[in-house]
PQR file with spaces between the fields and no chain letter, atoms N, CA, C, O and H, PARSE charges and radii, in Angstrom:
ATOM       1  N    UNK     1     170.843  141.362  109.430 -0.4000 1.5000
ATOM       2  CA   UNK     1     170.046  142.477  108.044 -0.0000 2.0000
ATOM       3  C    UNK     1     169.144  141.139  107.158  0.5500 1.7000
ATOM       4  O    UNK     1     169.608  140.024  106.922 -0.5500 1.4000
ATOM       5  N    UNK     2     168.120  141.510  106.878 -0.4000 1.5000
ATOM       6  CA   UNK     2     166.901  140.887  106.353 -0.0000 2.0000
ATOM       7  C    UNK     2     167.444  140.343  104.746  0.5500 1.7000
ATOM       8  O    UNK     2     168.105  140.865  103.848 -0.5500 1.4000
ATOM       9  H    UNK     2     167.743  142.416  107.070  0.4000 1.0000
ATOM      10  N    UNK     3     166.998  139.452  104.877 -0.4000 1.5000
ATOM      11  CA   UNK     3     166.824  138.831  103.462 -0.0000 2.0000
ATOM      12  C    UNK     3     166.170  139.652  102.247  0.5500 1.7000
ATOM      13  O    UNK     3     165.391  140.495  102.690 -0.5500 1.4000
ATOM      14  H    UNK     3     166.461  139.028  105.606  0.4000 1.0000
ATOM      15  N    UNK     4     166.234  139.656  101.175 -0.4000 1.5000
ATOM      16  CA   UNK     4     166.066  139.545   99.963 -0.0000 2.0000
ATOM      17  C    UNK     4     164.920  138.735   99.859  0.5500 1.7000
ATOM      18  O    UNK     4     165.221  137.542   99.892 -0.5500 1.4000
ATOM      19  H    UNK     4     166.867  138.970  100.814  0.4000 1.0000
ATOM      20  N    UNK     5     162.968  139.085   99.677 -0.4000 1.5000
ATOM      21  CA   UNK     5     162.271  138.065   99.158 -0.0000 2.0000
ATOM      22  C    UNK     5     161.921  138.771   98.289  0.5500 1.7000
ATOM      23  O    UNK     5     160.993  139.478   98.684 -0.5500 1.4000
ATOM      24  H    UNK     5     162.724  140.055   99.650  0.4000 1.0000
ATOM      25  N    UNK     6     162.346  139.067   96.669 -0.4000 1.5000
ATOM      26  CA   UNK     6     162.146  139.895   95.813 -0.0000 2.0000
ATOM      27  C    UNK     6     163.066  138.153   95.033  0.5500 1.7000
ATOM      28  O    UNK     6     164.069  137.524   95.370 -0.5500 1.4000
ATOM      29  H    UNK     6     163.100  138.493   96.349  0.4000 1.0000
ATOM      30  N    UNK     7     161.759  137.936   93.625 -0.4000 1.5000
ATOM      31  CA   UNK     7     162.298  136.934   92.819 -0.0000 2.0000
ATOM      32  C    UNK     7     163.028  137.198   91.748  0.5500 1.7000
ATOM      33  O    UNK     7     163.020  138.337   91.282 -0.5500 1.4000
ATOM      34  H    UNK     7     160.944  138.447   93.352  0.4000 1.0000
ATOM      35  N    UNK     8     163.626  136.394   91.299 -0.4000 1.5000
ATOM      36  CA   UNK     8     164.448  136.981   89.895 -0.0000 2.0000
ATOM      37  C    UNK     8     163.259  136.776   88.877  0.5500 1.7000
ATOM      38  O    UNK     8     162.412  135.910   89.096 -0.5500 1.4000
ATOM      39  H    UNK     8     163.632  135.469   91.678  0.4000 1.0000
ATOM      40  N    UNK     9     163.223  137.387   88.034 -0.4000 1.5000
ATOM      41  CA   UNK     9     162.788  137.208   87.178 -0.0000 2.0000
ATOM      42  C    UNK     9     162.744  137.352   85.624  0.5500 1.7000
ATOM      43  O    UNK     9     162.424  138.526   85.438 -0.5500 1.4000
ATOM      44  H    UNK     9     163.912  138.090   87.856  0.4000 1.0000
ATOM      45  N    UNK    10     162.911  136.722   84.384 -0.4000 1.5000
ATOM      46  CA   UNK    10     163.291  136.892   83.016 -0.0000 2.0000
ATOM      47  C    UNK    10     162.260  137.044   81.943  0.5500 1.7000
ATOM      48  O    UNK    10     161.395  136.211   81.672 -0.5500 1.4000
ATOM      49  H    UNK    10     163.171  135.768   84.535  0.4000 1.0000
ATOM      50  N    UNK    11     162.427  138.080   81.425 -0.4000 1.5000
ATOM      51  CA   UNK    11     161.637  139.592   80.958 -0.0000 2.0000
ATOM      52  C    UNK    11     162.054  138.795   79.104  0.5500 1.7000
ATOM      53  O    UNK    11     163.191  138.963   78.661 -0.5500 1.4000
ATOM      54  H    UNK    11     163.129  138.756   81.645  0.4000 1.0000
ATOM      55  N    UNK    12     161.296  138.226   78.498 -0.4000 1.5000
ATOM      56  CA   UNK    12     161.408  137.951   77.157 -0.0000 2.0000
ATOM      57  C    UNK    12     160.678  138.575   76.303  0.5500 1.7000
ATOM      58  O    UNK    12     159.641  138.096   75.844 -0.5500 1.4000
ATOM      59  H    UNK    12     160.373  138.090   78.858  0.4000 1.0000
ATOM      60  N    UNK    13     161.142  139.713   75.999 -0.4000 1.5000
ATOM      61  CA   UNK    13     159.690  140.801   74.856 -0.0000 2.0000
ATOM      62  C    UNK    13     159.380  140.152   74.105  0.5500 1.7000
ATOM      63  O    UNK    13     158.176  140.188   73.848 -0.5500 1.4000
ATOM      64  H    UNK    13     161.985  140.102   76.371  0.4000 1.0000
ATOM      65  N    UNK    14     160.260  139.173   73.303 -0.4000 1.5000
ATOM      66  CA   UNK    14     160.091  138.863   71.698 -0.0000 2.0000
ATOM      67  C    UNK    14     160.668  137.480   72.170  0.5500 1.7000
ATOM      68  O    UNK    14     161.865  137.259   71.984 -0.5500 1.4000
ATOM      69  H    UNK    14     161.238  139.143   73.512  0.4000 1.0000
ATOM      70  N    UNK    15     159.886  136.563   72.758 -0.4000 1.5000
ATOM      71  CA   UNK    15     160.055  134.930   72.709 -0.0000 2.0000
ATOM      72  C    UNK    15     159.955  134.601   71.464  0.5500 1.7000
ATOM      73  O    UNK    15     159.345  135.494   70.877 -0.5500 1.4000
ATOM      74  H    UNK    15     158.914  136.743   72.908  0.4000 1.0000
ATOM      75  N    UNK    16     160.308  133.604   70.640 -0.4000 1.5000
ATOM      76  CA   UNK    16     160.563  133.141   69.687 -0.0000 2.0000
ATOM      77  C    UNK    16     161.237  133.810   68.556  0.5500 1.7000
ATOM      78  O    UNK    16     161.369  133.297   67.444 -0.5500 1.4000
ATOM      79  H    UNK    16     160.803  132.878   71.117  0.4000 1.0000
ATOM      80  N    UNK    17     161.650  134.962   68.892 -0.4000 1.5000
ATOM      81  CA   UNK    17     161.921  136.329   67.428 -0.0000 2.0000
ATOM      82  C    UNK    17     163.865  136.193   67.733  0.5500 1.7000
ATOM      83  O    UNK    17     164.424  136.494   68.788 -0.5500 1.4000
ATOM      84  H    UNK    17     161.543  135.378   69.795  0.4000 1.0000
ATOM      85  N    UNK    18     164.259  135.886   66.997 -0.4000 1.5000
ATOM      86  CA   UNK    18     165.890  136.473   67.498 -0.0000 2.0000
ATOM      87  C    UNK    18     166.438  137.543   66.105  0.5500 1.7000
ATOM      88  O    UNK    18     165.848  137.465   65.027 -0.5500 1.4000
ATOM      89  H    UNK    18     163.805  135.643   66.140  0.4000 1.0000
ATOM      90  N    UNK    19     167.173  138.148   66.229 -0.4000 1.5000
ATOM      91  CA   UNK    19     167.816  138.929   65.627 -0.0000 2.0000
ATOM      92  C    UNK    19     168.916  138.195   64.486  0.5500 1.7000
ATOM      93  O    UNK    19     169.876  137.446   64.670 -0.5500 1.4000
ATOM      94  H    UNK    19     167.653  138.211   67.104  0.4000 1.0000
ATOM      95  N    UNK    20     168.454  138.634   63.530 -0.4000 1.5000
ATOM      96  CA   UNK    20     169.167  137.711   62.204 -0.0000 2.0000
ATOM      97  C    UNK    20     170.579  138.307   62.519  0.5500 1.7000
ATOM      98  O    UNK    20     170.880  139.381   63.040 -0.5500 1.4000
ATOM      99  H    UNK    20     167.674  139.242   63.380  0.4000 1.0000
ATOM     100  N    UNK    21     171.433  137.180   61.999 -0.4000 1.5000
ATOM     101  CA   UNK    21     173.144  137.137   61.943 -0.0000 2.0000
ATOM     102  C    UNK    21     173.146  138.103   60.139  0.5500 1.7000
ATOM     103  O    UNK    21     172.684  137.764   59.050 -0.5500 1.4000
ATOM     104  H    UNK    21     171.189  136.307   61.577  0.4000 1.0000
ATOM     105  N    UNK    22     173.892  139.349   60.590 -0.4000 1.5000
ATOM     106  CA   UNK    22     174.286  139.735   59.253 -0.0000 2.0000
ATOM     107  C    UNK    22     175.317  139.706   58.842  0.5500 1.7000
ATOM     108  O    UNK    22     176.159  139.514   59.719 -0.5500 1.4000
ATOM     109  H    UNK    22     174.268  139.624   61.475  0.4000 1.0000
ATOM     110  N    UNK    23     175.669  139.803   57.938 -0.4000 1.5000
ATOM     111  CA   UNK    23     176.795  140.343   57.496 -0.0000 2.0000
ATOM     112  C    UNK    23     177.526  141.459   57.094  0.5500 1.7000
ATOM     113  O    UNK    23     177.471  142.086   56.035 -0.5500 1.4000
ATOM     114  H    UNK    23     174.984  139.959   57.226  0.4000 1.0000
ATOM     115  N    UNK    24     178.400  141.664   58.340 -0.4000 1.5000
ATOM     116  CA   UNK    24     179.231  142.812   58.258 -0.0000 2.0000
ATOM     117  C    UNK    24     180.678  143.162   57.873  0.5500 1.7000
ATOM     118  O    UNK    24     181.492  143.941   58.370 -0.5500 1.4000
ATOM     119  H    UNK    24     178.445  141.154   59.199  0.4000 1.0000
ATOM     120  N    UNK    25     180.730  142.249   56.725 -0.4000 1.5000
ATOM     121  CA   UNK    25     182.119  142.762   56.680 -0.0000 2.0000
ATOM     122  C    UNK    25     182.111  143.671   55.175  0.5500 1.7000
ATOM     123  O    UNK    25     183.152  144.039   54.631 -0.5500 1.4000
ATOM     124  H    UNK    25     180.069  141.616   56.321  0.4000 1.0000
ATOM     125  N    UNK    26     180.603  143.972   54.583 -0.4000 1.5000
ATOM     126  CA   UNK    26     180.986  144.972   53.859 -0.0000 2.0000
ATOM     127  C    UNK    26     180.501  146.226   53.891  0.5500 1.7000
ATOM     128  O    UNK    26     180.415  147.106   53.034 -0.5500 1.4000
ATOM     129  H    UNK    26     179.757  143.673   55.025  0.4000 1.0000
ATOM     130  N    UNK    27     179.960  146.105   55.923 -0.4000 1.5000
ATOM     131  CA   UNK    27     179.298  147.238   56.440 -0.0000 2.0000
ATOM     132  C    UNK    27     179.978  148.461   55.868  0.5500 1.7000
ATOM     133  O    UNK    27     181.068  148.231   55.344 -0.5500 1.4000
ATOM     134  H    UNK    27     180.030  145.390   56.619  0.4000 1.0000
ATOM     135  N    UNK    28     179.551  149.740   55.861 -0.4000 1.5000
ATOM     136  CA   UNK    28     180.055  150.995   56.202 -0.0000 2.0000
ATOM     137  C    UNK    28     180.086  151.910   57.560  0.5500 1.7000
ATOM     138  O    UNK    28     179.256  152.750   57.910 -0.5500 1.4000
ATOM     139  H    UNK    28     178.665  149.927   56.287  0.4000 1.0000
ATOM     140  N    UNK    29     181.171  151.540   58.157 -0.4000 1.5000
ATOM     141  CA   UNK    29     181.068  151.996   59.220 -0.0000 2.0000
ATOM     142  C    UNK    29     181.473  153.566   59.861  0.5500 1.7000
ATOM     143  O    UNK    29     182.281  154.265   59.249 -0.5500 1.4000
ATOM     144  H    UNK    29     181.845  150.858   57.872  0.4000 1.0000
ATOM     145  N    UNK    30     180.920  153.981   60.974 -0.4000 1.5000
ATOM     146  CA   UNK    30     181.097  155.400   60.539 -0.0000 2.0000
ATOM     147  C    UNK    30     181.300  155.576   61.819  0.5500 1.7000
ATOM     148  O    UNK    30     180.851  154.690   62.546 -0.5500 1.4000
ATOM     149  H    UNK    30     180.264  153.413   61.471  0.4000 1.0000
ATOM     150  N    UNK    31     181.897  156.545   62.363 -0.4000 1.5000
ATOM     151  CA   UNK    31     182.068  157.150   63.757 -0.0000 2.0000
ATOM     152  C    UNK    31     182.193  158.532   63.518  0.5500 1.7000
ATOM     153  O    UNK    31     182.409  159.103   62.449 -0.5500 1.4000
ATOM     154  H    UNK    31     182.261  157.264   61.772  0.4000 1.0000
ATOM     155  N    UNK    32     181.976  159.155   65.019 -0.4000 1.5000
ATOM     156  CA   UNK    32     181.218  160.547   65.210 -0.0000 2.0000
ATOM     157  C    UNK    32     183.140  161.109   65.086  0.5500 1.7000
ATOM     158  O    UNK    32     184.065  160.550   65.674 -0.5500 1.4000
ATOM     159  H    UNK    32     181.800  158.692   65.888  0.4000 1.0000
ATOM     160  N    UNK    33     183.251  162.279   64.191 -0.4000 1.5000
ATOM     161  CA   UNK    33     184.354  163.260   63.641 -0.0000 2.0000
ATOM     162  C    UNK    33     184.309  163.952   65.196  0.5500 1.7000
ATOM     163  O    UNK    33     185.240  164.725   65.422 -0.5500 1.4000
ATOM     164  H    UNK    33     182.499  162.733   63.713  0.4000 1.0000
ATOM     165  N    UNK    34     183.369  163.764   66.235 -0.4000 1.5000
ATOM     166  CA   UNK    34     184.044  164.658   67.919 -0.0000 2.0000
ATOM     167  C    UNK    34     184.832  163.919   68.573  0.5500 1.7000
ATOM     168  O    UNK    34     185.707  164.252   69.372 -0.5500 1.4000
ATOM     169  H    UNK    34     182.613  163.136   66.051  0.4000 1.0000
ATOM     170  N    UNK    35     184.346  162.342   68.040 -0.4000 1.5000
ATOM     171  CA   UNK    35     185.119  161.499   68.973 -0.0000 2.0000
ATOM     172  C    UNK    35     186.492  160.256   68.233  0.5500 1.7000
ATOM     173  O    UNK    35     186.693  160.113   67.027 -0.5500 1.4000
ATOM     174  H    UNK    35     183.636  162.071   67.390  0.4000 1.0000
ATOM     175  N    UNK    36     187.170  159.594   69.245 -0.4000 1.5000
ATOM     176  CA   UNK    36     188.101  159.316   68.488 -0.0000 2.0000
ATOM     177  C    UNK    36     187.805  157.949   67.689  0.5500 1.7000
ATOM     178  O    UNK    36     188.834  157.287   67.555 -0.5500 1.4000
ATOM     179  H    UNK    36     187.006  159.710   70.225  0.4000 1.0000
ATOM     180  N    UNK    37     186.620  157.340   67.105 -0.4000 1.5000
ATOM     181  CA   UNK    37     186.336  156.738   66.874 -0.0000 2.0000
ATOM     182  C    UNK    37     186.045  155.078   67.420  0.5500 1.7000
ATOM     183  O    UNK    37     185.582  154.087   66.856 -0.5500 1.4000
ATOM     184  H    UNK    37     185.784  157.877   67.214  0.4000 1.0000
ATOM     185  N    UNK    38     186.582  155.348   68.839 -0.4000 1.5000
ATOM     186  CA   UNK    38     186.113  154.148   69.631 -0.0000 2.0000
ATOM     187  C    UNK    38     184.952  153.568   69.165  0.5500 1.7000
ATOM     188  O    UNK    38     185.220  152.403   68.871 -0.5500 1.4000
ATOM     189  H    UNK    38     186.959  156.153   69.297  0.4000 1.0000
ATOM     190  N    UNK    39     183.316  153.918   68.869 -0.4000 1.5000
ATOM     191  CA   UNK    39     182.962  152.889   68.843 -0.0000 2.0000
ATOM     192  C    UNK    39     181.877  153.555   67.259  0.5500 1.7000
ATOM     193  O    UNK    39     181.772  154.762   67.042 -0.5500 1.4000
ATOM     194  H    UNK    39     183.098  154.864   69.107  0.4000 1.0000
ATOM     195  N    UNK    40     181.355  152.722   66.562 -0.4000 1.5000
ATOM     196  CA   UNK    40     181.392  152.672   65.125 -0.0000 2.0000
ATOM     197  C    UNK    40     179.792  152.629   64.965  0.5500 1.7000
ATOM     198  O    UNK    40     179.270  152.437   66.063 -0.5500 1.4000
ATOM     199  H    UNK    40     181.439  151.741   66.738  0.4000 1.0000
ATOM     200  N    UNK    41     179.124  152.718   64.213 -0.4000 1.5000
ATOM     201  CA   UNK    41     177.492  152.564   63.810 -0.0000 2.0000
ATOM     202  C    UNK    41     177.847  152.449   62.488  0.5500 1.7000
ATOM     203  O    UNK    41     178.467  153.218   61.754 -0.5500 1.4000
ATOM     204  H    UNK    41     179.548  152.874   63.321  0.4000 1.0000
ATOM     205  N    UNK    42     177.111  150.825   62.204 -0.4000 1.5000
ATOM     206  CA   UNK    42     176.935  150.431   60.304 -0.0000 2.0000
ATOM     207  C    UNK    42     175.205  150.899   60.194  0.5500 1.7000
ATOM     208  O    UNK    42     174.694  151.120   61.292 -0.5500 1.4000
ATOM     209  H    UNK    42     176.607  150.201   62.800  0.4000 1.0000
ATOM     210  N    UNK    43     174.562  151.012   59.338 -0.4000 1.5000
ATOM     211  CA   UNK    43     173.457  150.537   58.670 -0.0000 2.0000
ATOM     212  C    UNK    43     173.200  149.383   57.917  0.5500 1.7000
ATOM     213  O    UNK    43     173.654  149.310   56.775 -0.5500 1.4000
ATOM     214  H    UNK    43     174.977  150.832   58.447  0.4000 1.0000
ATOM     215  N    UNK    44     172.610  148.571   58.341 -0.4000 1.5000
ATOM     216  CA   UNK    44     173.096  147.415   57.546 -0.0000 2.0000
ATOM     217  C    UNK    44     171.453  146.258   57.506  0.5500 1.7000
ATOM     218  O    UNK    44     171.249  145.549   58.491 -0.5500 1.4000
ATOM     219  H    UNK    44     172.241  148.630   59.268  0.4000 1.0000
ATOM     220  N    UNK    45     170.633  146.228   56.529 -0.4000 1.5000
ATOM     221  CA   UNK    45     169.588  145.198   56.431 -0.0000 2.0000
ATOM     222  C    UNK    45     168.753  145.882   57.062  0.5500 1.7000
ATOM     223  O    UNK    45     168.204  145.062   57.798 -0.5500 1.4000
ATOM     224  H    UNK    45     170.799  146.804   55.729  0.4000 1.0000
ATOM     225  N    UNK    46     168.161  147.190   57.299 -0.4000 1.5000
ATOM     226  CA   UNK    46     167.487  147.713   58.168 -0.0000 2.0000
ATOM     227  C    UNK    46     168.068  147.370   59.501  0.5500 1.7000
ATOM     228  O    UNK    46     167.585  148.291   60.160 -0.5500 1.4000
ATOM     229  H    UNK    46     168.606  147.856   56.701  0.4000 1.0000
ATOM     230  N    UNK    47     168.511  146.934   60.028 -0.4000 1.5000
ATOM     231  CA   UNK    47     169.063  147.391   61.704 -0.0000 2.0000
ATOM     232  C    UNK    47     170.622  148.333   61.305  0.5500 1.7000
ATOM     233  O    UNK    47     171.292  148.764   60.366 -0.5500 1.4000
ATOM     234  H    UNK    47     168.904  146.186   59.493  0.4000 1.0000
ATOM     235  N    UNK    48     170.536  148.219   63.162 -0.4000 1.5000
ATOM     236  CA   UNK    48     171.285  149.197   63.273 -0.0000 2.0000
ATOM     237  C    UNK    48     172.299  148.415   63.940  0.5500 1.7000
ATOM     238  O    UNK    48     171.914  147.690   64.858 -0.5500 1.4000
ATOM     239  H    UNK    48     169.992  147.869   63.924  0.4000 1.0000
ATOM     240  N    UNK    49     174.344  148.441   63.448 -0.4000 1.5000
ATOM     241  CA   UNK    49     175.224  147.775   64.406 -0.0000 2.0000
ATOM     242  C    UNK    49     175.958  148.256   65.025  0.5500 1.7000
ATOM     243  O    UNK    49     176.298  149.381   64.658 -0.5500 1.4000
ATOM     244  H    UNK    49     174.657  149.030   62.703  0.4000 1.0000
ATOM     245  N    UNK    50     176.394  147.869   65.878 -0.4000 1.5000
ATOM     246  CA   UNK    50     177.487  148.887   66.725 -0.0000 2.0000
ATOM     247  C    UNK    50     178.972  147.734   66.967  0.5500 1.7000
ATOM     248  O    UNK    50     179.050  146.509   66.872 -0.5500 1.4000
ATOM     249  H    UNK    50     176.117  146.955   66.175  0.4000 1.0000
ATOM     250  N    UNK    51     180.027  148.813   67.313 -0.4000 1.5000
ATOM     251  CA   UNK    51     181.447  147.970   66.959 -0.0000 2.0000
ATOM     252  C    UNK    51     181.716  148.686   68.413  0.5500 1.7000
ATOM     253  O    UNK    51     180.978  149.489   68.983 -0.5500 1.4000
ATOM     254  H    UNK    51     179.963  149.808   67.390  0.4000 1.0000
ATOM     255  N    UNK    52     182.959  148.178   68.845 -0.4000 1.5000
ATOM     256  CA   UNK    52     183.882  148.881   69.095 -0.0000 2.0000
ATOM     257  C    UNK    52     185.268  149.461   68.194  0.5500 1.7000
ATOM     258  O    UNK    52     186.213  148.689   68.029 -0.5500 1.4000
ATOM     259  H    UNK    52     183.559  147.525   68.383  0.4000 1.0000
ATOM     260  N    UNK    53     185.308  150.668   67.710 -0.4000 1.5000
ATOM     261  CA   UNK    53     186.461  150.608   66.596 -0.0000 2.0000
ATOM     262  C    UNK    53     187.715  149.980   66.860  0.5500 1.7000
ATOM     263  O    UNK    53     188.401  149.346   66.058 -0.5500 1.4000
ATOM     264  H    UNK    53     184.541  151.295   67.844  0.4000 1.0000
ATOM     265  N    UNK    54     188.003  150.274   68.346 -0.4000 1.5000
ATOM     266  CA   UNK    54     189.909  150.198   68.563 -0.0000 2.0000
ATOM     267  C    UNK    54     189.907  148.278   68.488  0.5500 1.7000
ATOM     268  O    UNK    54     190.977  147.739   68.205 -0.5500 1.4000
ATOM     269  H    UNK    54     187.446  150.790   68.997  0.4000 1.0000
ATOM     270  N    UNK    55     188.988  147.628   68.687 -0.4000 1.5000
ATOM     271  CA   UNK    55     188.562  146.538   68.056 -0.0000 2.0000
ATOM     272  C    UNK    55     187.627  145.478   67.300  0.5500 1.7000
ATOM     273  O    UNK    55     186.877  144.593   67.712 -0.5500 1.4000
ATOM     274  H    UNK    55     188.120  148.067   68.917  0.4000 1.0000
ATOM     275  N    UNK    56     187.981  145.933   66.021 -0.4000 1.5000
ATOM     276  CA   UNK    56     186.738  145.538   64.703 -0.0000 2.0000
ATOM     277  C    UNK    56     186.663  144.627   65.320  0.5500 1.7000
ATOM     278  O    UNK    56     185.765  144.677   66.161 -0.5500 1.4000
ATOM     279  H    UNK    56     188.590  146.652   65.686  0.4000 1.0000
ATOM     280  N    UNK    57     187.462  143.391   65.283 -0.4000 1.5000
ATOM     281  CA   UNK    57     186.502  141.833   65.124 -0.0000 2.0000
ATOM     282  C    UNK    57     185.854  141.562   66.967  0.5500 1.7000
ATOM     283  O    UNK    57     185.690  140.516   67.594 -0.5500 1.4000
ATOM     284  H    UNK    57     188.191  143.350   64.600  0.4000 1.0000
ATOM     285  N    UNK    58     185.683  142.658   67.265 -0.4000 1.5000
ATOM     286  CA   UNK    58     185.110  142.048   68.561 -0.0000 2.0000
ATOM     287  C    UNK    58     183.460  142.008   67.978  0.5500 1.7000
ATOM     288  O    UNK    58     183.055  142.530   66.940 -0.5500 1.4000
ATOM     289  H    UNK    58     185.817  143.508   66.755  0.4000 1.0000
ATOM     290  N    UNK    59     182.563  141.129   69.105 -0.4000 1.5000
ATOM     291  CA   UNK    59     181.631  140.717   68.769 -0.0000 2.0000
ATOM     292  C    UNK    59     180.262  142.521   68.679  0.5500 1.7000
ATOM     293  O    UNK    59     180.162  143.256   69.661 -0.5500 1.4000
ATOM     294  H    UNK    59     182.893  140.705   69.948  0.4000 1.0000
ATOM     295  N    UNK    60     179.483  142.786   67.380 -0.4000 1.5000
ATOM     296  CA   UNK    60     179.011  144.062   66.759 -0.0000 2.0000
ATOM     297  C    UNK    60     177.697  143.671   68.351  0.5500 1.7000
ATOM     298  O    UNK    60     177.877  142.777   69.178 -0.5500 1.4000
ATOM     299  H    UNK    60     179.564  142.189   66.582  0.4000 1.0000
ATOM     300  N    UNK    61     176.868  144.351   68.335 -0.4000 1.5000
ATOM     301  CA   UNK    61     175.660  145.085   68.385 -0.0000 2.0000
ATOM     302  C    UNK    61     175.018  144.901   67.651  0.5500 1.7000
ATOM     303  O    UNK    61     175.482  144.653   66.538 -0.5500 1.4000
ATOM     304  H    UNK    61     176.722  145.077   67.663  0.4000 1.0000
ATOM     305  N    UNK    62     173.734  144.915   67.832 -0.4000 1.5000
ATOM     306  CA   UNK    62     172.418  144.577   66.670 -0.0000 2.0000
ATOM     307  C    UNK    62     171.377  145.192   67.256  0.5500 1.7000
ATOM     308  O    UNK    62     170.867  144.681   68.253 -0.5500 1.4000
ATOM     309  H    UNK    62     173.357  145.117   68.736  0.4000 1.0000
ATOM     310  N    UNK    63     170.935  146.293   66.770 -0.4000 1.5000
ATOM     311  CA   UNK    63     169.687  146.776   66.899 -0.0000 2.0000
ATOM     312  C    UNK    63     168.734  146.790   66.168  0.5500 1.7000
ATOM     313  O    UNK    63     168.872  146.885   64.948 -0.5500 1.4000
ATOM     314  H    UNK    63     171.349  146.708   65.960  0.4000 1.0000
ATOM     315  N    UNK    64     167.371  146.683   66.853 -0.4000 1.5000
ATOM     316  CA   UNK    64     166.283  147.434   65.820 -0.0000 2.0000
ATOM     317  C    UNK    64     166.340  148.290   65.625  0.5500 1.7000
ATOM     318  O    UNK    64     166.925  148.776   66.593 -0.5500 1.4000
ATOM     319  H    UNK    64     167.259  146.606   67.843  0.4000 1.0000
ATOM     320  N    UNK    65     165.930  149.770   64.290 -0.4000 1.5000
ATOM     321  CA   UNK    65     165.151  150.970   64.755 -0.0000 2.0000
ATOM     322  C    UNK    65     164.878  151.109   66.132  0.5500 1.7000
ATOM     323  O    UNK    65     165.627  151.463   67.042 -0.5500 1.4000
ATOM     324  H    UNK    65     165.455  149.375   63.504  0.4000 1.0000
ATOM     325  N    UNK    66     163.704  150.780   66.147 -0.4000 1.5000
ATOM     326  CA   UNK    66     162.701  150.723   67.737 -0.0000 2.0000
ATOM     327  C    UNK    66     163.935  150.930   68.945  0.5500 1.7000
ATOM     328  O    UNK    66     164.178  151.979   69.542 -0.5500 1.4000
ATOM     329  H    UNK    66     163.095  150.493   65.408  0.4000 1.0000
ATOM     330  N    UNK    67     164.592  149.671   69.102 -0.4000 1.5000
ATOM     331  CA   UNK    67     165.714  149.737   69.909 -0.0000 2.0000
ATOM     332  C    UNK    67     166.991  151.061   69.982  0.5500 1.7000
ATOM     333  O    UNK    67     167.622  151.355   70.998 -0.5500 1.4000
ATOM     334  H    UNK    67     164.394  148.819   68.618  0.4000 1.0000
ATOM     335  N    UNK    68     167.128  151.686   68.681 -0.4000 1.5000
ATOM     336  CA   UNK    68     168.439  152.307   68.277 -0.0000 2.0000
ATOM     337  C    UNK    68     167.827  153.569   68.671  0.5500 1.7000
ATOM     338  O    UNK    68     168.749  154.358   68.876 -0.5500 1.4000
ATOM     339  H    UNK    68     166.616  151.447   67.856  0.4000 1.0000
ATOM     340  N    UNK    69     166.039  154.452   68.988 -0.4000 1.5000
ATOM     341  CA   UNK    69     165.834  155.323   68.838 -0.0000 2.0000
ATOM     342  C    UNK    69     165.616  155.557   70.425  0.5500 1.7000
ATOM     343  O    UNK    69     165.874  156.539   71.122 -0.5500 1.4000
ATOM     344  H    UNK    69     165.290  153.811   68.821  0.4000 1.0000
ATOM     345  N    UNK    70     165.044  154.291   70.744 -0.4000 1.5000
ATOM     346  CA   UNK    70     164.934  154.375   72.970 -0.0000 2.0000
ATOM     347  C    UNK    70     166.541  154.554   73.402  0.5500 1.7000
ATOM     348  O    UNK    70     166.854  155.433   74.205 -0.5500 1.4000
ATOM     349  H    UNK    70     164.835  153.494   70.177  0.4000 1.0000
ATOM     350  N    UNK    71     167.289  153.883   72.959 -0.4000 1.5000
ATOM     351  CA   UNK    71     169.344  154.120   72.796 -0.0000 2.0000
ATOM     352  C    UNK    71     169.481  155.688   72.686  0.5500 1.7000
ATOM     353  O    UNK    71     169.725  156.514   73.565 -0.5500 1.4000
ATOM     354  H    UNK    71     167.034  153.169   72.306  0.4000 1.0000
ATOM     355  N    UNK    72     169.256  155.838   71.375 -0.4000 1.5000
ATOM     356  CA   UNK    72     170.058  157.835   70.972 -0.0000 2.0000
ATOM     357  C    UNK    72     168.713  159.017   71.861  0.5500 1.7000
ATOM     358  O    UNK    72     168.827  160.209   72.149 -0.5500 1.4000
ATOM     359  H    UNK    72     169.057  155.167   70.661  0.4000 1.0000
ATOM     360  N    UNK    73     167.715  158.215   72.048 -0.4000 1.5000
ATOM     361  CA   UNK    73     166.594  159.533   72.866 -0.0000 2.0000
ATOM     362  C    UNK    73     167.212  159.676   73.953  0.5500 1.7000
ATOM     363  O    UNK    73     166.799  160.470   74.798 -0.5500 1.4000
ATOM     364  H    UNK    73     167.622  157.247   71.815  0.4000 1.0000
């Protein structure tokens, strides 16, 4: 079997830009009325946070509005 000759590339579309550390302690978390509350989202300081509702102390994912639109569309 032949070995792959492709190389691994690292893509950094926003090199030098980091998402902020948001204070999520007072966030108004929402979950779907259709689901079991496993996925929760909150709108905080112009960003969208998403977490595991079954483990709310676990790390949250932070999305920009553009990333969120791409995720849900």
